[in-house]
C-alpha positions in Angstrom: -4.3 -5.0 -23.2 -2.5 -2.3 -21.2 -5.7 -0.6 -20.3 -7.3 -3.9 -19.3 -4.3 -4.6 -17.0 -4.7 -1.1 -15.5 -8.4 -1.8 -14.8 -7.5 -5.1 -13.3 -5.0 -3.5 -11.0 -7.6 -0.9 -10.0 -10.2 -3.5 -9.2 -7.6 -5.4 -7.0 -6.3 -2.4 -5.1 -9.5 -0.4 -4.8 -13.3 -0.8 -4.4 -14.0 1.4 -7.4 -16.5 -0.3 -9.8 -14.1 -1.0 -12.6 -12.8 -4.2 -14.0 -11.7 -5.6 -17.3 -14.2 -7.6 -19.4 -13.8 -11.2 -18.2 -17.4 -12.5 -19.0 -18.1 -12.6 -15.3 -15.2 -14.9 -14.6 -12.4 -14.4 -12.1 -9.1 -13.2 -13.5 -6.9 -15.9 -14.9 -4.2 -17.2 -12.7 -1.1 -14.9 -13.0 -3.2 -12.0 -14.5 -2.7 -9.9 -11.4 1.1 -10.4 -11.5 1.1 -9.3 -15.1 -0.9 -6.2 -14.2 1.2 -5.3 -11.2 3.2 -2.8 -13.2 0.1 -0.6 -12.8 0.1 -0.7 -9.0 1.9 2.6 -8.5 -0.3 4.2 -11.2 -3.4 3.2 -9.2 -1.7 4.3 -6.1 -1.1 7.7 -7.5 -4.8 7.9 -8.3 -5.7 7.0 -4.7 -3.3 9.6 -3.4 -4.8 12.2 -5.7 -8.3 11.5 -4.4 -7.0 11.9 -0.8 -5.1 15.0 -1.8 -8.3 16.6 -3.2 -10.2 15.9 -0.1 -7.4 17.3 2.0 -7.3 20.5 -0.1 -11.1 21.0 0.0 -11.1 20.4 3.8 -8.4 23.0 4.2 -10.2 25.5 1.9 -13.3 25.1 4.1 -11.3 26.3 7.1 -10.6 23.0 8.8 -7.4 22.6 10.7 -4.4 20.6 9.6 -5.2 17.5 11.7 -8.9 17.3 10.7 -8.0 17.8 7.0 -5.3 15.1 7.3 -7.7 12.6 8.9 -10.4 13.3 6.3 -7.8 12.6 3.6 -7.0 9.3 5.2 -10.7 8.5 5.4 -11.1 9.2 1.7 -8.2 6.9 0.8 -9.6 4.2 3.1 -13.0 4.4 1.4 -11.4 4.2 -2.0 -9.5 1.1 -1.1 -12.1 -0.4 1.2 -9.5 -0.2 3.9 -7.9 -3.2 2.2 -4.3 -2.4 3.2 -5.2 -1.4 6.8 -7.0 -4.7 7.2 -3.8 -6.5 5.9 -1.7 -4.5 8.3 -3.9 -5.5 11.3 -4.1 -9.2 10.3 -0.3 -9.4 9.7 0.4 -7.8 13.1 -1.9 -10.2 14.8 -0.6 -13.2 13.0 3.1 -12.5 13.3 2.8 -11.2 16.8 0.4 -13.7 18.2 1.1 -17.1 16.6 3.8 -19.5 17.8 4.0 -21.7 14.7 3.8 -21.0 11.0 0.4 -22.7 10.9 -0.9 -20.7 13.9 0.3 -17.4 12.3 -1.4 -18.1 9.0 -4.6 -19.2 10.8 -4.7 -16.0 12.9 -4.1 -13.9 9.8 -7.1 -15.5 8.1 -9.3 -14.9 11.1 -11.5 -11.8 10.5 -11.4 -10.9 14.2 -8.9 -8.2 15.3 -6.6 -8.7 18.3 -4.5 -6.4 20.4 -1.5 -6.3 18.0 -3.7 -5.5 15.0 -5.5 -2.7 16.9 -2.2 -1.2 18.0 -0.9 -1.4 14.5 -3.9 0.5 13.1 -3.6 3.2 15.8 0.0 3.7 15.0 -0.6 3.7 11.2 -3.4 6.3 11.4 -1.7 8.4 14.0 1.7 8.6 12.3 0.2 9.3 8.9 -2.2 12.0 10.2 0.6 13.6 12.3 3.0 13.6 9.3 0.4 15.2 7.0 -0.6 17.8 9.6 3.0 18.9 10.0 3.6 19.4 6.3 3.2 23.2 5.6 0.4 23.8 3.1 -2.3 21.6 1.7 -0.7 21.5 -1.8 2.6 20.2 -0.4 0.7 17.7 1.8 -1.3 16.6 -1.3 1.9 16.0 -3.3 3.3 13.9 -0.4 0.1 11.8 -0.5 0.4 11.1 -4.2 4.1 10.2 -3.8 3.5 7.9 -0.7 0.6 6.0 -2.3 2.4 5.5 -5.6 5.8 4.5 -4.2 4.5 2.2 -1.5 2.6 0.2 -4.1 5.6 0.1 -6.4 7.3 -2.2 -3.8 4.6 -4.9 -4.0 5.6 -6.4 -7.4 9.2 -6.6 -6.1 8.1 -8.5 -3.0 5.8 -10.8 -5.1 8.8 -11.7 -7.2 11.3 -12.0 -4.4 9.1 -14.2 -2.1 6.8 -17.1 -2.8 3.2 -17.3 -1.6 2.9 -18.6 1.9 -0.3 -20.5 1.1 -1.4 -22.8 -1.8 -4.6 -20.8 -2.0 -5.7 -17.2 -1.5 -4.7 -14.0 -3.2 -0.9 -14.6 -3.2 -1.1 -18.0 -4.9 -3.6 -16.8 -7.5 -1.8 -13.6 -8.2 1.2 -15.3 -9.7 4.8 -14.0 -10.0 5.4 -10.7 -11.8 7.9 -10.9 -14.6 11.0 -8.7 -14.6 9.5 -6.2 -17.0 6.4 -5.6 -14.9 8.5 -5.3 -11.8 10.9 -2.8 -13.3 8.1 -0.7 -14.9 6.4 -0.5 -11.5 9.6 0.5 -9.8 10.4 3.1 -12.5 6.9 4.6 -12.1 7.2 4.7 -8.3 10.5 6.4 -8.5 9.4 8.9 -11.1 6.3 9.9 -9.1 8.1 10.1 -5.8 10.9 12.3 -7.2 8.4 14.4 -9.2 6.2 15.0 -6.1 8.9 15.4 -3.4 11.8 16.8 -5.4 15.2 15.6 -6.5 16.6 15.4 -2.9 13.8 14.5 -0.6 12.3 12.0 -3.1 15.3 9.7 -3.3 15.9 9.9 0.4 12.3 8.9 1.0 12.6 6.0 -1.4 15.8 4.7 0.3 14.4 5.0 3.8 11.1 3.4 2.7 12.9 0.5 1.2 14.7 -0.6 4.4 11.7 -1.3 6.6 9.7 -2.8 3.7 12.6 -5.2 3.0 12.9 -6.0 6.7 9.2 -6.7 7.0 9.3 -8.9 3.8 12.3 -10.8 5.3 10.4 -11.3 8.6 7.4 -12.7 6.7 9.6 -15.1 4.8 11.2 -16.3 8.0 8.0 -16.7 10.0 5.5 -17.9 7.5 7.6 -18.9 4.5 6.5 -16.1 2.1 3.8 -13.5 1.5 0.1 -13.4 1.7 -2.4 -10.7 0.6 -2.3 -9.4 4.2 1.5 -9.1 4.1 1.3 -7.1 0.9 -1.2 -4.8 2.6 1.1 -4.4 5.6 4.0 -3.6 3.4 2.0 -0.9 1.6 1.1 0.7 4.9 4.7 0.6 6.1 5.9 2.2 2.9 3.2 4.9 3.0 4.0 5.8 6.6 7.7 6.2 6.0 7.2 8.3 2.8 4.9 10.7 4.7 7.2 10.9 7.6 10.2 11.8 5.4 8.0 14.3 3.5 7.1 16.0 6.8 10.7 16.1 8.1 12.0 19.7 8.6 
């Protein structure tokens, strides 16, 4: 049961060819919410893949910026750029639409607008700059693991706090995480962040990450009435950016 939930979380958050046995059927309604406790575990794995690429690039003699960008590419390939796509769509929808219906329609449109492109540039640029300024590939790798785990630990909290903005789509089908799943995800995210960043920087990063994530969630509730899969992707990106920035602070 636990392992199946981990596989389901992995199949939702990544493009890795893993999935629990469902006889070819889609997951039952609410199954993703039940498996959301594993989101930070999957995130730590994604961060580890990115960290390995960063370390190997550094060992091959590449500079800090090139190594950082390759690490971001590795993470993007692992997830299918799922969260980056969510960030771009959310930026376009919330920035470009006038009414709730317009915002949701824009977010569902696969075409990218100016707000989305700018959001992607900022996300990639800030993360790459932060990683490049962290002294040493090992320290940068640890920061990647912390950022990917902690940022995904926030998603079950948002899924429980907000309601789906649509009657269909990922948010509606995912369900609402129970308190145990939410608390386990939170505990895992905190444990990984402190373990990777230390007893001082880790808690500071978590607190600073929580503020913009909460603000973005509140903005989504006010503008579109809740969350969508795109909003969750945007929240993950915001959390990852903040975690890496704090890890890079002198």
